[in-house]
Backbone and ligand atoms as CSV (ligand in chain L), in Angstrom:
chain,resi,resn,atom,element,x,y,z
A,1,MET,N,N,86.368,92.821,91.032
A,1,MET,CA,C,86.329,94.058,91.599
A,1,MET,C,C,87.716,94.796,91.308
A,2,THR,N,N,87.368,96.177,91.086
A,2,THR,CA,C,88.752,96.764,90.805
A,2,THR,C,C,88.993,97.562,92.296
A,3,PRO,N,N,90.170,98.202,92.401
A,3,PRO,CA,C,90.653,98.688,93.490
A,3,PRO,C,C,89.619,100.215,93.908
A,4,LYS,N,N,89.114,100.772,92.624
A,4,LYS,CA,C,88.259,101.924,92.712
A,4,LYS,C,C,87.054,101.648,93.149
A,5,HIS,N,N,86.456,100.280,93.151
A,5,HIS,CA,C,85.346,100.080,93.849
A,5,HIS,C,C,85.232,99.235,95.078
A,6,GLN,N,N,86.343,99.017,95.668
A,6,GLN,CA,C,86.489,98.640,96.986
A,6,GLN,C,C,85.831,99.376,98.073
A,7,THR,N,N,85.217,98.883,98.880
A,7,THR,CA,C,84.582,99.830,100.069
A,7,THR,C,C,85.609,99.983,100.984
A,8,ARG,N,N,85.477,100.927,101.932
A,8,ARG,CA,C,86.392,101.187,102.728
A,8,ARG,C,C,86.586,100.020,103.677
A,9,ARG,N,N,85.696,99.370,104.088
A,9,ARG,CA,C,85.744,98.164,104.862
A,9,ARG,C,C,86.757,97.059,104.020
A,10,ALA,N,N,86.676,96.997,102.582
A,10,ALA,CA,C,87.620,95.941,102.033
A,10,ALA,C,C,88.885,96.768,102.068
A,11,PHE,N,N,88.822,98.088,101.925
A,11,PHE,CA,C,90.234,98.677,101.882
A,11,PHE,C,C,90.972,98.193,103.264
A,12,LEU,N,N,90.448,98.436,104.230
A,12,LEU,CA,C,91.061,98.417,105.671
A,12,LEU,C,C,91.274,97.167,105.875
A,13,GLY,N,N,90.528,96.027,105.381
A,13,GLY,CA,C,90.347,94.831,105.941
A,13,GLY,C,C,91.255,93.889,104.926
A,14,SER,N,N,91.677,94.532,103.836
A,14,SER,CA,C,92.461,93.777,102.754
A,14,SER,C,C,93.731,93.147,103.334
A,15,THR,N,N,93.978,92.103,103.045
A,15,THR,CA,C,95.233,91.230,103.276
A,15,THR,C,C,96.074,91.337,101.901
A,16,ALA,N,N,95.602,91.575,100.889
A,16,ALA,CA,C,96.483,91.632,99.683
A,16,ALA,C,C,97.809,92.127,99.905
A,17,LEU,N,N,98.926,91.166,99.354
A,17,LEU,CA,C,100.233,91.659,99.596
A,17,LEU,C,C,100.721,92.059,98.404
A,18,ALA,N,N,101.455,93.205,98.740
A,18,ALA,CA,C,101.683,94.027,97.243
A,18,ALA,C,C,102.673,93.665,96.482
A,19,GLY,N,N,103.496,92.621,96.633
A,19,GLY,CA,C,104.606,92.508,95.902
A,19,GLY,C,C,104.385,92.974,94.494
A,20,ALA,N,N,103.610,92.483,93.727
A,20,ALA,CA,C,103.570,92.645,92.330
A,20,ALA,C,C,102.367,93.755,92.144
A,21,ALA,N,N,101.542,94.111,92.873
A,21,ALA,CA,C,100.444,94.815,92.871
A,21,ALA,C,C,100.894,96.424,92.931
A,22,LEU,N,N,99.970,96.818,92.021
A,22,LEU,CA,C,100.020,98.511,91.810
A,22,LEU,C,C,99.344,98.991,92.851
A,23,PRO,N,N,99.792,100.163,93.329
A,23,PRO,CA,C,98.930,100.914,94.495
A,23,PRO,C,C,97.619,101.352,93.737
A,24,PHE,N,N,96.580,101.719,94.664
A,24,PHE,CA,C,95.230,102.216,94.057
A,24,PHE,C,C,95.596,103.246,93.093
A,25,ALA,N,N,94.751,103.342,92.435
A,25,ALA,CA,C,94.978,104.302,91.148
A,25,ALA,C,C,94.929,105.926,91.974
A,26,GLY,N,N,95.631,106.649,91.475
A,26,GLY,CA,C,95.956,107.904,91.969
A,26,GLY,C,C,94.827,108.866,91.913
A,27,THR,N,N,94.496,109.755,92.600
A,27,THR,CA,C,93.193,110.470,92.690
A,27,THR,C,C,93.762,111.851,91.817
A,28,ALA,N,N,92.719,112.793,92.005
A,28,ALA,CA,C,93.083,114.016,91.015
A,28,ALA,C,C,93.705,114.992,91.771
A,29,LEU,N,N,94.700,114.702,92.721
A,29,LEU,CA,C,95.411,115.684,93.684
A,29,LEU,C,C,96.892,115.752,93.159
A,30,ALA,N,N,97.302,115.404,91.998
A,30,ALA,CA,C,98.655,115.582,91.638
A,30,ALA,C,C,99.200,117.058,92.383
A,31,ARG,N,N,99.972,117.055,93.201
A,31,ARG,CA,C,100.473,118.279,93.996
A,31,ARG,C,C,100.540,119.448,93.109
A,32,PRO,N,N,101.469,119.378,92.104
A,32,PRO,CA,C,101.874,120.785,91.709
A,32,PRO,C,C,100.674,121.478,90.995
A,33,ASP,N,N,99.618,120.874,90.667
A,33,ASP,CA,C,98.472,121.498,90.129
A,33,ASP,C,C,97.497,122.096,91.249
A,34,ARG,N,N,97.622,121.697,92.450
A,34,ARG,CA,C,96.719,122.068,93.312
A,34,ARG,C,C,96.986,122.912,94.548
A,35,THR,N,N,98.123,123.494,94.256
A,35,THR,CA,C,98.878,124.266,95.297
A,35,THR,C,C,97.978,125.774,95.714
A,36,GLY,N,N,97.141,125.982,94.997
A,36,GLY,CA,C,96.379,127.195,95.066
A,36,GLY,C,C,97.412,128.398,95.306
A,37,ASP,N,N,96.917,129.205,96.365
A,37,ASP,CA,C,97.836,130.202,96.744
A,37,ASP,C,C,99.039,129.849,97.534
A,38,PHE,N,N,99.111,128.402,98.104
A,38,PHE,CA,C,99.931,127.959,98.865
A,38,PHE,C,C,101.124,127.501,97.838
A,39,VAL,N,N,102.383,127.998,98.070
A,39,VAL,CA,C,103.623,127.394,97.394
A,39,VAL,C,C,104.411,126.528,98.225
A,40,TYR,N,N,104.431,125.235,97.884
A,40,TYR,CA,C,105.266,124.360,98.648
A,40,TYR,C,C,106.845,124.742,98.514
A,41,GLU,N,N,107.470,124.514,99.544
A,41,GLU,CA,C,108.912,125.122,99.451
A,41,GLU,C,C,109.891,124.163,98.528
A,42,ILE,N,N,109.496,123.057,98.177
A,42,ILE,CA,C,110.192,121.890,97.472
A,42,ILE,C,C,109.312,121.717,96.247
A,43,GLN,N,N,109.611,122.231,95.133
A,43,GLN,CA,C,109.153,122.101,93.804
A,43,GLN,C,C,109.954,121.193,92.716
A,44,ARG,N,N,109.559,120.171,92.210
A,44,ARG,CA,C,110.342,119.344,91.353
A,44,ARG,C,C,109.480,118.871,90.097
A,45,THR,N,N,110.255,118.541,89.009
A,45,THR,CA,C,109.428,118.238,87.790
A,45,THR,C,C,109.349,116.738,88.204
A,46,LYS,N,N,108.590,116.044,87.264
A,46,LYS,CA,C,108.408,114.437,87.652
A,46,LYS,C,C,109.732,113.823,87.343
A,47,GLU,N,N,110.428,114.386,86.181
A,47,GLU,CA,C,111.756,113.737,85.933
A,47,GLU,C,C,112.838,113.888,87.256
A,48,GLU,N,N,112.829,114.979,87.990
A,48,GLU,CA,C,113.547,115.331,89.010
A,48,GLU,C,C,113.054,114.308,90.358
A,49,TRP,N,N,111.685,114.003,90.354
A,49,TRP,CA,C,111.233,113.217,91.601
A,49,TRP,C,C,111.711,111.823,91.318
A,50,LEU,N,N,111.684,111.366,89.895
A,50,LEU,CA,C,112.033,109.947,89.651
A,50,LEU,C,C,113.522,109.812,89.774
A,51,GLU,N,N,114.404,110.821,90.047
A,51,GLU,CA,C,115.780,110.530,90.345
A,51,GLU,C,C,115.789,110.030,92.019
A,52,THR,N,N,114.736,110.285,92.761
A,52,THR,CA,C,114.792,109.645,93.989
A,52,THR,C,C,113.629,108.790,94.521
A,53,LEU,N,N,112.786,108.810,93.696
A,53,LEU,CA,C,111.622,108.094,94.136
A,53,LEU,C,C,111.376,106.820,92.754
A,54,SER,N,N,110.907,105.635,93.123
A,54,SER,CA,C,110.498,104.689,92.206
A,54,SER,C,C,109.472,104.893,91.431
A,55,GLU,N,N,108.983,104.510,90.353
A,55,GLU,CA,C,107.587,104.772,89.781
A,55,GLU,C,C,106.476,104.310,90.920
A,56,TYR,N,N,106.807,103.244,91.756
A,56,TYR,CA,C,105.795,103.095,92.615
A,56,TYR,C,C,105.494,103.918,93.844
A,57,GLU,N,N,106.829,104.509,94.123
A,57,GLU,CA,C,106.698,105.592,94.896
A,57,GLU,C,C,106.092,106.727,94.722
A,58,TYR,N,N,106.373,107.040,93.369
A,58,TYR,CA,C,105.925,108.186,92.718
A,58,TYR,C,C,104.305,108.241,92.831
A,59,ALA,N,N,103.945,107.139,92.202
A,59,ALA,CA,C,102.533,106.771,92.310
A,59,ALA,C,C,101.704,107.098,93.394
A,60,ILE,N,N,102.315,106.843,94.740
A,60,ILE,CA,C,101.578,107.421,95.920
A,60,ILE,C,C,101.978,108.711,96.395
A,61,LEU,N,N,103.221,109.002,96.619
A,61,LEU,CA,C,103.660,110.300,97.005
A,61,LEU,C,C,103.062,111.553,96.218
A,62,ARG,N,N,103.245,111.320,94.810
A,62,ARG,CA,C,102.995,112.472,93.923
A,62,ARG,C,C,101.608,112.264,93.231
A,63,ASP,N,N,100.890,111.057,93.312
A,63,ASP,CA,C,99.889,111.098,92.477
A,63,ASP,C,C,98.523,110.613,93.244
A,64,ALA,N,N,99.070,110.671,94.659
A,64,ALA,CA,C,98.195,110.440,95.733
A,64,ALA,C,C,97.605,108.965,95.697
A,65,GLY,N,N,98.418,108.023,95.455
A,65,GLY,CA,C,97.713,106.870,95.476
A,65,GLY,C,C,97.867,106.146,96.892
A,66,THR,N,N,97.402,104.917,96.913
A,66,THR,CA,C,97.103,104.225,98.204
A,66,THR,C,C,97.781,102.841,97.934
A,67,GLU,N,N,98.924,102.702,98.861
A,67,GLU,CA,C,99.370,101.255,98.739
A,67,GLU,C,C,98.375,100.092,99.191
A,68,TRP,N,N,98.605,98.841,99.049
A,68,TRP,CA,C,97.801,97.844,99.421
A,68,TRP,C,C,98.086,97.509,100.722
A,69,ALA,N,N,97.052,97.333,101.502
A,69,ALA,CA,C,97.450,96.864,103.203
A,69,ALA,C,C,98.371,96.052,103.192
A,70,LYS,N,N,99.198,96.239,104.248
A,70,LYS,CA,C,100.320,95.311,104.724
A,70,LYS,C,C,101.373,95.133,103.517
A,71,SER,N,N,101.491,96.218,102.919
A,71,SER,CA,C,102.475,95.930,101.714
A,71,SER,C,C,103.824,96.703,102.098
A,72,SER,N,N,103.724,97.609,102.988
A,72,SER,CA,C,105.072,98.176,103.434
A,72,SER,C,C,105.645,97.278,104.612
A,73,ASP,N,N,106.970,97.616,104.950
A,73,ASP,CA,C,107.696,96.829,105.894
A,73,ASP,C,C,107.358,97.538,107.270
A,74,LEU,N,N,106.899,98.939,107.210
A,74,LEU,CA,C,106.706,99.743,108.454
A,74,LEU,C,C,105.210,99.451,109.121
A,75,TRP,N,N,104.317,98.800,108.593
A,75,TRP,CA,C,102.869,98.848,109.136
A,75,TRP,C,C,102.970,98.160,110.500
A,76,ASP,N,N,103.860,97.066,110.683
A,76,ASP,CA,C,103.918,96.328,111.884
A,76,ASP,C,C,105.309,96.396,112.558
A,77,ASP,N,N,106.011,97.487,112.088
A,77,ASP,CA,C,107.297,97.712,112.800
A,77,ASP,C,C,107.072,98.800,113.934
A,78,TYR,N,N,107.065,98.320,115.197
A,78,TYR,CA,C,106.969,99.444,116.142
A,78,TYR,C,C,107.975,99.741,117.019
A,79,ARG,N,N,108.986,99.634,116.543
A,79,ARG,CA,C,110.332,100.251,117.070
A,79,ARG,C,C,110.225,101.746,117.289
A,80,ALA,N,N,110.981,102.267,118.363
A,80,ALA,CA,C,110.944,103.616,118.520
A,80,ALA,C,C,111.760,104.347,117.417
A,81,GLY,N,N,111.286,105.402,117.055
A,81,GLY,CA,C,112.064,105.973,116.050
A,81,GLY,C,C,111.170,107.247,115.460
A,82,GLU,N,N,111.864,107.783,114.345
A,82,GLU,CA,C,111.201,109.003,113.745
A,82,GLU,C,C,110.933,108.687,112.252
A,83,PHE,N,N,109.604,109.257,111.799
A,83,PHE,CA,C,109.379,109.020,110.367
A,83,PHE,C,C,109.454,110.253,109.731
A,84,HIS,N,N,109.998,110.286,108.646
A,84,HIS,CA,C,110.483,111.371,107.927
A,84,HIS,C,C,109.584,111.251,106.452
A,85,CYS,N,N,109.138,112.247,105.998
A,85,CYS,CA,C,108.591,112.438,104.519
A,85,CYS,C,C,109.551,111.958,103.604
A,86,LYS,N,N,109.095,110.774,102.719
A,86,LYS,CA,C,110.060,110.272,101.775
A,86,LYS,C,C,110.378,111.031,100.778
A,87,GLY,N,N,109.663,112.160,100.534
A,87,GLY,CA,C,109.768,113.019,99.489
A,87,GLY,C,C,111.006,114.004,99.695
A,88,CYS,N,N,110.916,114.532,101.111
A,88,CYS,CA,C,111.890,115.666,101.382
A,88,CYS,C,C,112.447,115.549,102.664
A,89,ASP,N,N,112.383,114.633,103.176
A,89,ASP,CA,C,112.856,114.147,104.476
A,89,ASP,C,C,112.507,115.151,105.837
A,90,LEU,N,N,111.335,115.716,105.817
A,90,LEU,CA,C,110.732,116.483,106.756
A,90,LEU,C,C,110.263,115.557,107.785
A,91,HIS,N,N,110.624,115.897,109.068
A,91,HIS,CA,C,109.975,115.071,110.203
A,91,HIS,C,C,108.533,115.129,110.109
A,92,VAL,N,N,107.845,114.178,109.989
A,92,VAL,CA,C,106.216,114.339,110.033
A,92,VAL,C,C,105.583,113.295,111.120
A,93,TYR,N,N,106.255,112.373,111.446
A,93,TYR,CA,C,105.446,111.597,112.560
A,93,TYR,C,C,106.649,110.789,113.590
A,94,SER,N,N,106.091,110.533,114.871
A,94,SER,CA,C,107.206,110.027,115.804
A,94,SER,C,C,106.472,108.669,116.199
A,95,SER,N,N,107.369,107.673,116.595
A,95,SER,CA,C,106.802,106.410,117.127
A,95,SER,C,C,106.028,106.657,118.402
A,96,GLU,N,N,106.136,107.675,119.071
A,96,GLU,CA,C,105.535,107.885,120.534
A,96,GLU,C,C,104.021,108.167,120.005
A,97,TRP,N,N,103.447,108.551,118.844
A,97,TRP,CA,C,102.277,108.595,118.453
A,97,TRP,C,C,101.774,107.460,117.615
A,98,ARG,N,N,102.405,106.323,117.560
A,98,ARG,CA,C,101.807,105.292,116.660
A,98,ARG,C,C,100.518,104.570,117.372
A,99,VAL,N,N,99.494,104.370,116.647
A,99,VAL,CA,C,98.538,103.792,117.184
A,99,VAL,C,C,98.337,102.212,116.712
A,100,GLU,N,N,98.382,101.219,117.398
A,100,GLU,CA,C,98.436,99.909,117.058
A,100,GLU,C,C,97.245,99.328,116.475
A,101,LEU,N,N,97.004,99.391,115.254
A,101,LEU,CA,C,95.691,98.806,114.538
A,101,LEU,C,C,96.329,97.708,113.684
A,102,ASN,N,N,95.519,96.703,113.410
A,102,ASN,CA,C,96.121,95.427,112.684
A,102,ASN,C,C,95.244,95.537,111.282
A,103,LYS,N,N,95.648,96.762,110.820
A,103,LYS,CA,C,94.928,97.062,109.472
A,103,LYS,C,C,95.858,97.064,108.278
A,104,GLY,N,N,97.084,97.099,108.441
A,104,GLY,CA,C,97.940,97.145,107.335
A,104,GLY,C,C,98.574,98.480,106.901
A,105,TYR,N,N,98.188,99.598,107.503
A,105,TYR,CA,C,98.857,100.970,107.234
A,105,TYR,C,C,99.590,101.262,108.588
A,106,VAL,N,N,100.152,102.486,108.488
A,106,VAL,CA,C,101.022,103.070,109.710
A,106,VAL,C,C,100.047,104.145,110.237
A,107,PHE,N,N,99.624,103.871,111.355
A,107,PHE,CA,C,98.677,104.708,112.149
A,107,PHE,C,C,99.202,105.553,113.288
A,108,PHE,N,N,98.857,106.831,113.117
A,108,PHE,CA,C,99.293,107.968,114.321
A,108,PHE,C,C,98.213,108.520,114.781
A,109,SER,N,N,98.210,108.886,116.011
A,109,SER,CA,C,97.481,109.724,116.661
A,109,SER,C,C,97.405,111.336,116.367
A,110,GLN,N,N,98.453,111.669,115.872
A,110,GLN,CA,C,99.050,113.208,115.667
A,110,GLN,C,C,100.115,113.051,114.797
A,111,SER,N,N,100.263,114.243,114.204
A,111,SER,CA,C,101.711,114.353,113.247
A,111,SER,C,C,102.504,115.433,114.028
A,112,THR,N,N,103.847,115.775,113.419
A,112,THR,CA,C,104.286,116.730,113.983
A,112,THR,C,C,103.840,117.992,113.595
A,113,PRO,N,N,103.698,118.847,114.839
A,113,PRO,CA,C,102.787,119.979,114.538
A,113,PRO,C,C,103.400,121.232,113.534
A,114,THR,N,N,102.439,121.532,112.537
A,114,THR,CA,C,102.555,122.181,111.393
A,114,THR,C,C,103.543,121.526,110.172
A,115,HIS,N,N,103.606,120.243,110.305
A,115,HIS,CA,C,104.591,119.751,109.325
A,115,HIS,C,C,103.651,119.006,108.226
A,116,VAL,N,N,102.407,118.755,108.468
A,116,VAL,CA,C,101.393,117.915,107.894
A,116,VAL,C,C,100.280,118.772,107.510
A,117,LEU,N,N,100.040,118.988,106.240
A,117,LEU,CA,C,98.671,119.777,105.969
A,117,LEU,C,C,97.691,118.762,105.442
A,118,MET,N,N,96.352,119.142,105.562
A,118,MET,CA,C,95.198,118.417,105.124
A,118,MET,C,C,94.384,119.199,103.995
A,119,ASP,N,N,93.864,118.200,103.230
A,119,ASP,CA,C,92.868,118.691,102.256
A,119,ASP,C,C,91.859,117.639,102.052
A,120,ILE,N,N,90.802,118.143,101.314
A,120,ILE,CA,C,89.751,117.344,101.083
A,120,ILE,C,C,90.003,116.247,99.806
A,121,ASP,N,N,89.857,115.108,99.935
A,121,ASP,CA,C,90.162,114.339,98.926
A,121,ASP,C,C,88.823,113.742,98.066
A,122,ARG,N,N,88.421,114.567,97.373
A,122,ARG,CA,C,87.176,114.109,96.644
A,122,ARG,C,C,87.542,113.028,95.485
A,123,GLY,N,N,88.554,112.823,95.479
A,123,GLY,CA,C,88.996,111.754,94.171
A,123,GLY,C,C,89.430,110.296,94.767
A,124,SER,N,N,89.046,110.220,96.232
A,124,SER,CA,C,89.342,108.944,96.915
A,124,SER,C,C,88.623,107.918,96.308
A,125,PRO,N,N,88.928,106.614,96.265
A,125,PRO,CA,C,88.362,105.486,95.761
A,125,PRO,C,C,87.054,105.056,96.267
A,126,TYR,N,N,86.755,105.961,97.668
A,126,TYR,CA,C,85.695,105.718,98.316
A,126,TYR,C,C,84.530,107.017,98.175
A,127,SER,N,N,84.955,107.868,97.260
A,127,SER,CA,C,84.056,109.035,97.171
A,127,SER,C,C,83.271,108.855,96.000
A,128,MET,N,N,81.979,109.476,95.944
A,128,MET,CA,C,81.042,109.268,94.701
A,128,MET,C,C,81.514,110.645,93.895
A,129,SER,N,N,81.894,110.294,92.781
A,129,SER,CA,C,82.489,111.065,91.744
A,129,SER,C,C,81.486,112.402,91.931
A,130,GLY,N,N,82.176,113.716,92.230
A,130,GLY,CA,C,81.478,114.776,92.058
A,130,GLY,C,C,80.528,115.246,93.088
A,131,THR,N,N,79.972,114.431,93.830
A,131,THR,CA,C,79.088,114.663,95.031
A,131,THR,C,C,79.662,115.001,96.159
A,132,GLY,N,N,80.871,114.598,96.342
A,132,GLY,CA,C,81.518,114.896,97.720
A,132,GLY,C,C,81.359,113.781,98.721
A,133,GLU,N,N,80.296,112.928,98.412
A,133,GLU,CA,C,80.115,111.788,99.432
A,133,GLU,C,C,81.082,110.890,99.386
A,134,GLY,N,N,81.464,110.520,100.690
A,134,GLY,CA,C,82.573,109.597,100.833
A,134,GLY,C,C,83.948,110.358,100.702
A,135,ALA,N,N,84.103,111.577,100.480
A,135,ALA,CA,C,85.445,112.188,100.307
A,135,ALA,C,C,85.994,112.057,101.722
A,136,MET,N,N,87.538,111.909,101.534
A,136,MET,CA,C,88.189,111.856,102.917
A,136,MET,C,C,89.006,113.018,103.069
A,137,ILE,N,N,89.461,112.955,104.145
A,137,ILE,CA,C,90.438,114.130,104.549
A,137,ILE,C,C,91.935,113.646,104.240
A,138,GLU,N,N,92.631,114.077,103.549
A,138,GLU,CA,C,93.919,113.857,103.045
A,138,GLU,C,C,94.903,114.396,103.782
A,139,ALA,N,N,96.169,113.799,104.036
A,139,ALA,CA,C,97.139,114.293,104.503
A,139,ALA,C,C,98.554,114.342,103.781
A,140,HIS,N,N,99.098,115.454,103.824
A,140,HIS,CA,C,100.265,115.492,102.949
A,140,HIS,C,C,101.274,116.521,103.687
A,141,CYS,N,N,102.664,116.489,102.956
A,141,CYS,CA,C,103.802,117.195,103.530
A,141,CYS,C,C,103.623,118.500,103.174
A,142,ARG,N,N,103.811,119.318,104.284
A,142,ARG,CA,C,103.856,120.956,104.156
A,142,ARG,C,C,104.912,121.251,103.376
A,143,ARG,N,N,106.082,120.526,103.320
A,143,ARG,CA,C,107.208,121.137,102.654
A,143,ARG,C,C,107.417,120.785,101.200
A,144,CYS,N,N,107.089,119.569,100.915
A,144,CYS,CA,C,106.964,119.028,99.461
A,144,CYS,C,C,105.831,118.854,98.875
A,145,GLY,N,N,104.766,118.594,99.379
A,145,GLY,CA,C,103.300,118.527,99.098
A,145,GLY,C,C,103.183,117.081,98.790
A,146,SER,N,N,103.912,116.121,99.249
A,146,SER,CA,C,103.666,114.631,98.886
A,146,SER,C,C,102.512,114.054,99.653
A,147,HIS,N,N,101.893,113.292,99.056
A,147,HIS,CA,C,100.658,112.668,99.744
A,147,HIS,C,C,101.310,111.654,100.593
A,148,LEU,N,N,100.687,111.594,101.917
A,148,LEU,CA,C,101.135,110.873,102.984
A,148,LEU,C,C,100.092,109.596,103.154
A,149,GLY,N,N,98.568,110.206,103.351
A,149,GLY,CA,C,97.543,109.089,103.687
A,149,GLY,C,C,96.376,109.889,103.961
A,150,HIS,N,N,95.569,109.365,104.811
A,150,HIS,CA,C,94.348,109.994,104.951
A,150,HIS,C,C,94.260,110.058,106.598
A,151,ILE,N,N,93.310,111.070,106.875
A,151,ILE,CA,C,92.787,110.961,108.629
A,151,ILE,C,C,91.517,110.449,108.502
A,152,LEU,N,N,91.226,109.519,109.205
A,152,LEU,CA,C,89.833,109.057,109.362
A,152,LEU,C,C,89.756,108.038,110.437
A,153,THR,N,N,88.483,107.709,110.710
A,153,THR,CA,C,88.267,107.042,112.036
A,153,THR,C,C,88.192,105.499,111.570
A,154,VAL,N,N,89.002,104.743,112.420
A,154,VAL,CA,C,89.172,103.359,112.300
A,154,VAL,C,C,89.068,102.650,113.722
A,155,ASP,N,N,88.044,101.686,113.794
A,155,ASP,CA,C,87.654,101.054,115.081
A,155,ASP,C,C,87.305,102.279,115.918
A,156,GLY,N,N,86.690,103.248,115.668
A,156,GLY,CA,C,86.333,104.312,116.666
A,156,GLY,C,C,87.274,105.158,117.025
A,157,ILE,N,N,88.580,105.209,116.655
A,157,ILE,CA,C,89.549,105.970,116.964
A,157,ILE,C,C,90.143,106.787,115.639
A,158,LEU,N,N,90.158,108.203,116.018
A,158,LEU,CA,C,90.667,109.140,114.725
A,158,LEU,C,C,91.903,109.006,114.713
A,159,VAL,N,N,92.412,108.548,113.498
A,159,VAL,CA,C,94.050,108.560,113.190
A,159,VAL,C,C,94.334,109.227,111.772
A,160,HIS,N,N,95.512,109.378,111.751
A,160,HIS,CA,C,96.228,109.660,110.463
A,160,HIS,C,C,96.649,108.129,109.981
A,161,CYS,N,N,96.037,107.620,108.837
A,161,CYS,CA,C,96.334,106.335,108.186
A,161,CYS,C,C,97.281,106.444,107.059
A,162,ILE,N,N,98.549,106.270,107.227
A,162,ILE,CA,C,99.493,106.684,106.439
A,162,ILE,C,C,100.069,105.640,105.704
A,163,ASN,N,N,100.614,105.897,104.195
A,163,ASN,CA,C,101.188,104.756,103.579
A,163,ASN,C,C,102.438,104.559,104.108
A,164,GLY,N,N,102.948,103.538,104.479
A,164,GLY,CA,C,104.488,103.227,104.856
A,164,GLY,C,C,105.478,103.603,103.711
A,165,THR,N,N,104.955,103.551,102.337
A,165,THR,CA,C,105.664,103.966,101.093
A,165,THR,C,C,106.063,105.290,101.481
A,166,SER,N,N,105.114,106.009,101.850
A,166,SER,CA,C,105.505,107.709,101.872
A,166,SER,C,C,106.627,108.001,103.245
A,167,LEU,N,N,106.865,106.972,103.702
A,167,LEU,CA,C,107.665,107.382,104.999
A,167,LEU,C,C,109.227,106.877,104.815
A,168,LYS,N,N,110.150,107.552,105.683
A,168,LYS,CA,C,111.405,107.202,105.602
A,168,LYS,C,C,111.549,107.183,107.115
A,169,PHE,N,N,111.795,105.663,107.755
A,169,PHE,CA,C,111.810,105.513,109.069
A,169,PHE,C,C,113.372,105.583,109.657
A,170,GLU,N,N,113.496,106.394,110.625
A,170,GLU,CA,C,114.762,106.354,111.426
A,170,GLU,C,C,114.866,105.778,112.914
A,171,PRO,N,N,115.245,104.531,113.021
A,171,PRO,CA,C,114.978,104.030,114.230
A,171,PRO,C,C,115.832,104.703,115.261
A,172,SER,N,N,115.569,104.993,116.666
A,172,SER,CA,C,116.398,105.375,117.655
A,172,SER,C,C,117.423,104.545,117.605
A,173,ALA,N,N,118.547,105.356,118.262
A,173,ALA,CA,C,119.761,104.674,118.678
A,173,ALA,C,C,119.437,103.693,119.979
A,174,THR,N,N,119.970,102.541,119.818
A,174,THR,CA,C,119.487,101.734,121.062
A,174,THR,C,C,120.868,101.655,122.187
L,1,ZN,ZN,ZN,107.908,116.169,101.945
């Protein structure tokens, strides 16, 4: 089974550890090509992005990939603190909005108002190509356009399901 053909259940139930695993294949959402009338404040070439992001991080943030469940250090780190976009450091989530779901991603009930934008991800691994069926609501950074994750219903709860790879966590001072 390739990641592209995994069902959402398999996706959220996956316990694959990512050590050497590549993220899910990116979708057709590479940011610089799909801005339409909206111009992101931060525009960088791939070469410029790779000065601060690894190839793995680039695949997720800039090519809208999805990390393997439980592959980031953040999914079960529930310390208080702030979460910033790894692409541009914009504050996008706070620990007070964390939702504890044992699914291997970083879940939030909301984002920082106006800092996260949404799109329809017709290229998600769960959509039927071209039909829109299975398309998902995608979440990305308002300032640099980097892909953060998706907004979906998990165990009956509507949440932002975010790649830990897309986030930079700053724990609160103790
Ligand atoms: Zn950003």
